[in-house]
N, C-alpha and C positions, 0 to 999 in steps of 0.2 A: 432543862425543861423538856418533857416528853409530850409530843402531840400525837394523839391517837387518831386513826381513821375511824370515822363512824361506821359501825357495823349494822347492817340490816339483817334481822332475823326473820326468815320466812315463817308464816303461820301455816299450820296444816289444813285447817278447814275455814277458808276465808268466807266471810259473809258475802252476800250478793253485792256487786258494785253499787247498785241503786240504793241499798240500805246504808252503805258506808259513806256516801257522798252527799254533802249538803251545800247550799249556797251561802250559809251563814259565815260571817267573818267575826270571830270571837277571840281576837287577840289584840294586844296593844303593842305599839312600838314607840320607843323613846329614842330619838336621835342623840347619839353620844358625841360623835365626831365625824367630820367629813373633810377630805381634801381631794386633790386631783388623782390620787392613787387608790384611796380606800374610802369606804363608808362603814361606820360602826353604829349599831343600835342595840338596845336592850329590848327583847321580845318576851312578852308574857302570854302564855297559851292557857286559857281556862279549861277546867275539866269538862268532858262530855259535851263539847260544842264543836262539831266538825268544822274545819276550815275548808273553803271551797277549792275546787281544782285550780292548780297553779303550777308554776315552774320556777327554777332558779337559774338565771343566765350567767351568774358569776361563781367562780370558785370562792370558798369561804372557810374561815375558821370559826368554830362555835365553841363557846365555853359554857358549861352547865353551871348556872348560879343556884338554881333549885331544880335538881334533876327529876327525871321521870321518863316514861316511855310513850312515844307517839306511835299510833297505828297509821301506817302509810298505805294508801290504796291507790294503785295505778289505774289509768283509764281502762285497761284490759281486765281489771278485777283482781289482779295479783295483790296480795296483802302481805306486809312484813312489819316488823317492829323496829323502830329507830330509838335506841336507848341512849340517854344522856345522863351521865353520872355527875353529881354535884362536885364542882371543883376540877373537873377534867376537861381538857381541850380536845377538839375533834377537827379533822380536815375533811371537807366535802368538796368534790369537784363540781363544776357546773353541770346541770342536767343536760342530757342529750337534746338536740333540737326536736321540737314538736312532741316532747314527752311531758305529760301532765300527771300530777298526783294530788290527792287530798290527804289531810292529816287530821287525827283526832287524839286528844289527850284523854285516855280512858281511866286515868287515875282519879284520886280524890282531892288532889291539890294542884295549884298552878305549876306549870313548868316555866322556868325563867332561864333564858339563855342570852349571852352576849354574842352577837354576830358581827364579824368583820369580813366584808366582801372586798375582793380585789377588783378594782376597775381596770378596763382595758381601753384600747383606742376608740372603740365604738362609744364608750361613755364620755371620753374626753372630747371627741369631735362632734358630739351631738347626734350621731346616727342611731343610737339605741334609745328607745322609749321604754325604760324598765317597767313602768307601771302597766303599759299596754301589753308587754311581753309576758309578764307573770300573772297579772290579773288580781293579785292578792289585795290591792288597795281599792278595788272598785266599789265595795259596799260599806266601807268603814274608814276608820282613822289610821289604817296601816298602809299608807301610800308608799309605793316603792320610789326609789330615786335611781 
């Protein structure tokens, strides 16, 4: 089995950061499995509904169930594409501290991925508040663990 690293493809003429970032949370998460080492859920990202600024504290494996391209906009306005192919697995490291981004599915169909995050000592000893750190669950049913 081959696991690919997700590749970000920079965009040449990024839109203004203000236009690319919204506070709407338009995704769904279905918890699939959790133990003291990992947490796994299925995420569905609807088309043309930007996700709010957030971050990922944990390294993770993502498998494209229904692939597509997410436009990723950093706080500084840098824009890149994150491509998920259906049936392919990707490895993403944890985001650097204090680095936030927003995503939008600019396609015509839902993007559906299976995400498995690796927990660390901060998760196991209760010192990490994942929802507070990433913020993705603040306005909807996509609460972090």
